[in-house]
BANUSE-869205 format. One line per field, with one value per residue (C-alpha): chain; residue in three letters; x, y, z. Coordinates in steps of 0.5 Angstrom, whole numbers. Layout:
doza <- A, ...
bavex <- ALA, ...
east <- X, ...
north <- Y, ...
up <- Z, ...
//
This chain:
doza <- A, A, A, A, A, A, A, A, A, A, A, A, A, A, A, A, A, A, A, A, A, A, A, A, A, A, A, A, A, A, A, A, A, A, A, A, A, A, A, A, A, A, A, A, A, A, A, A, A, A, A, A, A, A, A, A, A, A, A, A, A, A, A, A, A, A, A, A, A, A, A, A, A, A, A, A, A, A, A, A, A, A, A, A, A, A, A, A, A, A, A, A, A, A, A, A, A, A, A, A, A, A, A, A, A, A, A, A, A, A, A, A, A, A, A, A, A, A, A, A, A, A, A, A, A, A, A, A, A, A, A, A, A, A, A, A, A, A, A, A, A, A, A, A, A, A, A, A, A, A, A, A, A, A, A, A, A, A, A, A, A, A, A, A, A, A, A, A, A, A, A, A, A, A, A, A, A, A, A, A, A, A, A, A, A, A, A, A
bavex <- MET, THR, ARG, HIS, THR, LEU, SER, ARG, TYR, VAL, THR, LYS, ALA, LEU, ASP, LEU, THR, ALA, GLY, SER, ALA, ARG, SER, ILE, TRP, TYR, ARG, PHE, PHE, TYR, LEU, SER, TRP, VAL, ARG, PHE, GLY, ARG, GLN, VAL, THR, PHE, ALA, GLY, PRO, ILE, ARG, CYS, ALA, GLY, VAL, THR, GLY, THR, ILE, GLU, VAL, GLY, ASP, ARG, SER, PHE, LEU, GLY, PRO, ASN, ILE, SER, LEU, ALA, VAL, ALA, GLU, GLY, GLY, HIS, LEU, GLN, LEU, GLY, ARG, ASP, VAL, SER, ILE, ASN, GLN, GLY, THR, VAL, LEU, SER, ALA, ARG, GLN, ARG, VAL, ALA, ILE, GLY, ASP, GLY, THR, ARG, ILE, GLY, GLU, ASN, CYS, SER, ILE, ARG, ASP, SER, ASP, HIS, ARG, ILE, ASP, PRO, GLN, LEU, PRO, ILE, LEU, GLU, SER, GLY, PHE, VAL, VAL, ARG, PRO, VAL, ILE, VAL, GLY, ASN, ASN, VAL, TRP, ILE, GLY, ARG, HIS, VAL, THR, ILE, LEU, PRO, GLY, VAL, THR, ILE, GLY, ALA, GLY, ALA, VAL, ILE, GLY, ALA, HIS, SER, LEU, VAL, ASN, ARG, ASP, ILE, PRO, ALA, ARG, ALA, VAL, ALA, PHE, GLY, THR, PRO, ALA, ARG, VAL, GLN, ARG, MET, LEU, PRO
east <- -10, -9, -13, -15, -15, -18, -11, -9, -15, -14, -6, -9, -14, -8, -4, -9, -11, -3, -2, -8, -5, 2, -1, -5, 1, 6, 1, -2, 3, 10, 11, 5, 10, 11, 7, 5, 1, -5, -5, 2, 4, 7, 10, 14, 17, 21, 27, 26, 30, 32, 30, 29, 29, 23, 20, 15, 12, 8, 2, 2, 9, 11, 16, 19, 20, 26, 28, 31, 30, 35, 34, 38, 36, 35, 35, 30, 28, 23, 20, 15, 9, 9, 16, 18, 23, 25, 27, 33, 35, 38, 36, 40, 39, 43, 41, 37, 35, 30, 27, 23, 16, 16, 23, 24, 30, 32, 34, 39, 41, 44, 43, 46, 48, 53, 60, 65, 70, 77, 81, 88, 88, 81, 78, 73, 67, 69, 71, 64, 61, 62, 55, 52, 45, 43, 38, 35, 30, 23, 23, 29, 31, 36, 38, 39, 45, 47, 51, 49, 54, 54, 53, 50, 45, 42, 38, 30, 29, 36, 38, 43, 45, 46, 52, 54, 57, 55, 60, 59, 53, 49, 45, 38, 36, 43, 45, 50, 53, 60, 64, 65, 59, 60, 55, 55, 50, 44, 37, 33
north <- 76, 75, 78, 74, 79, 77, 76, 71, 67, 68, 66, 59, 58, 59, 54, 49, 49, 49, 43, 39, 41, 38, 32, 30, 32, 28, 22, 21, 24, 26, 20, 15, 9, 11, 7, 13, 12, 16, 23, 25, 32, 35, 42, 44, 41, 34, 32, 25, 25, 18, 14, 7, 3, 3, 8, 7, 13, 11, 14, 21, 23, 30, 31, 38, 43, 42, 35, 30, 22, 18, 11, 7, 1, -5, 0, 1, 7, 6, 12, 9, 12, 19, 21, 28, 30, 38, 42, 41, 34, 28, 21, 17, 9, 4, -2, 0, 6, 5, 11, 8, 11, 17, 20, 27, 29, 37, 41, 40, 33, 28, 20, 16, 8, 9, 12, 12, 7, 9, 6, 9, 5, 8, 15, 16, 16, 9, 6, 4, 5, 2, 0, -1, 0, 5, 4, 9, 6, 9, 16, 18, 26, 28, 35, 40, 39, 32, 27, 20, 15, 8, 2, 6, 4, 9, 5, 7, 14, 16, 24, 26, 33, 39, 39, 32, 27, 20, 15, 9, 6, 10, 5, 6, 12, 15, 23, 23, 29, 32, 31, 25, 24, 21, 18, 24, 21, 16, 18, 14
up <- 3, -4, -9, -15, -21, -28, -31, -26, -28, -36, -34, -31, -36, -42, -38, -37, -45, -47, -42, -45, -52, -50, -47, -54, -58, -54, -53, -60, -65, -63, -58, -59, -59, -51, -46, -42, -35, -33, -32, -34, -34, -40, -38, -44, -50, -50, -54, -56, -63, -66, -60, -63, -56, -51, -46, -40, -36, -30, -28, -25, -27, -29, -35, -34, -40, -45, -42, -47, -47, -51, -52, -57, -60, -55, -49, -44, -40, -35, -30, -24, -22, -19, -22, -23, -28, -28, -34, -38, -35, -40, -39, -44, -44, -49, -44, -38, -34, -29, -24, -18, -16, -13, -15, -15, -20, -20, -26, -31, -29, -33, -32, -37, -37, -42, -43, -49, -49, -50, -55, -56, -63, -65, -66, -61, -66, -67, -60, -58, -51, -44, -42, -35, -33, -28, -22, -18, -12, -10, -7, -8, -8, -13, -13, -19, -23, -21, -26, -25, -29, -32, -27, -21, -16, -12, -6, -4, 0, -1, -2, -7, -6, -12, -16, -14, -19, -17, -19, -14, -11, -6, 0, 1, 6, 5, 4, -1, -4, -7, -13, -13, -8, -1, 4, 9, 14, 14, 15, 20
//
């Protein structure tokens, strides 16, 4: 039997108060230009420096602490309904990153639609970028420390194992993991 002490109720009250304050701060001040759905949870600080593109966050989504949302001018980051992004994850869009409804993203993941172009005649700083959209379907489970590279599409209902590097498309309902990620089996 769990004992409910006064300190547990105080902790719960403080968490609710802090969550409400973060919601007001992000919705109406720091990220007032973002299109937030209803009942979005802000579990901690969000880094969103220098964003000039558009961001949409669907209803009932969870934004964990210390995530980073980077969207370049003309870029579009779209999170569907009921999306969960855990702490330390980086989402970066120069063109388009779309995350489907009900998708769960583990801690410290990296999902980017661009990579540095390599031109031996130029310094990396001046070489520009190779940009290809990233699309993640509905109800996808992405384990912790996963990296998804530009141009990847992950089908609905897929599972990506922890510590994987996804450098090619993953079909719907596939279980994939490894470096690089390979389809290990299909879900029924």
